[in-house]
C-alpha positions in Angstrom: 0.0 0.0 0.0 1.5 3.3 -1.0 1.2 6.0 1.7 1.9 9.6 1.0 2.5 12.9 2.8 3.2 16.5 1.6 5.7 19.1 2.9 4.3 22.5 2.0 7.5 24.6 2.7 11.2 23.8 3.2 11.0 25.4 6.6 8.3 23.1 7.9 9.0 20.7 10.6 5.7 18.9 10.0 4.2 17.2 6.9 0.6 16.5 6.0 -0.8 13.1 5.5 -2.5 12.8 2.0 -4.0 9.4 2.9 -5.1 7.7 6.1 -1.9 6.3 7.3 -0.9 3.1 9.2 2.5 2.6 10.8 5.2 2.1 8.2 6.9 3.8 5.2 5.4 7.0 3.9 6.6 8.8 0.7 7.0 12.6 1.0 6.1 14.9 -1.9 6.4 18.7 -2.1 9.1 21.1 -1.1 11.2 18.6 0.7 14.7 17.2 0.9 13.4 13.9 2.4 12.1 11.1 0.2 10.3 9.1 3.0 9.5 8.8 6.6 8.4 6.1 8.9 4.9 6.8 10.4 4.8 5.7 14.0 1.0 5.3 14.4 -2.3 5.6 12.5 -2.7 9.2 11.2 -5.9 10.4 9.5 -5.6 12.2 6.1 -5.1 15.9 6.6 -3.3 15.5 9.9 0.3 16.4 10.7 3.4 14.2 11.2 6.7 15.3 12.7 9.3 15.5 9.9 12.0 15.4 12.7 12.2 15.2 16.4 10.6 18.3 18.0 11.4 19.3 21.5 8.9 20.6 24.1 8.6 24.3 23.8 9.7 24.3 20.1 7.6 26.0 17.5 5.5 23.8 15.1 6.1 25.1 11.6 3.6 24.5 8.6 3.2 26.7 5.5 6.6 28.1 6.4 5.1 29.9 9.4 4.8 29.0 13.1 1.3 27.6 13.8 1.9 26.3 17.4 4.2 25.0 20.1 5.1 21.5 21.1 3.8 20.9 24.7 5.9 17.7 25.0 8.7 16.0 22.9 7.4 14.8 19.6 9.3 11.9 17.8 10.0 12.0 14.1 7.2 10.2 12.4 4.7 10.9 15.3 1.2 12.3 14.8 1.2 16.0 15.6 -2.1 17.1 17.0 -3.9 18.4 20.2 -2.3 15.8 22.4 1.2 17.1 21.9 1.0 20.7 20.6 -1.0 23.9 21.3 -1.9 26.7 19.0 -0.2 30.0 19.5 -3.2 31.8 17.9 -6.3 30.0 19.2 -6.3 29.3 23.0 -9.6 27.3 22.6 -8.0 24.7 20.4 -6.3 23.1 23.3 -9.8 22.4 24.7 -11.1 20.4 21.8 -11.7 16.6 21.7 -8.6 15.0 20.1 -10.7 12.8 17.7 -13.9 14.7 16.9 -12.7 18.2 17.4 -15.8 19.0 19.5 -15.3 21.5 22.3 -14.7 19.9 25.7 -15.1 23.2 27.6 -18.9 23.6 26.9 -21.4 22.6 29.5 -24.7 21.2 28.2 -27.7 21.1 30.6 
């Protein structure tokens, strides 16, 4: 099974899954100097994967711009999402359900 990701900008430290991924080899297209990477877990299409090890507190870069900050160490090939990063622009994003994206800070009565 061919699995693919895309690097938007050479400055990016994350790539975007073009397919639903399973652990294993993933080909990288786009503005990249890397031919492939090893996905460490299942990743849904459209989600990010670390292109290299990213340290806690380090910027997450996509589109050539900072989109967030790692809240813990992220391994190369690991899914990059709400469980290990936070947005620098949207404080509410850290309160969304990791799978559904639904707000977790809303109380329904």
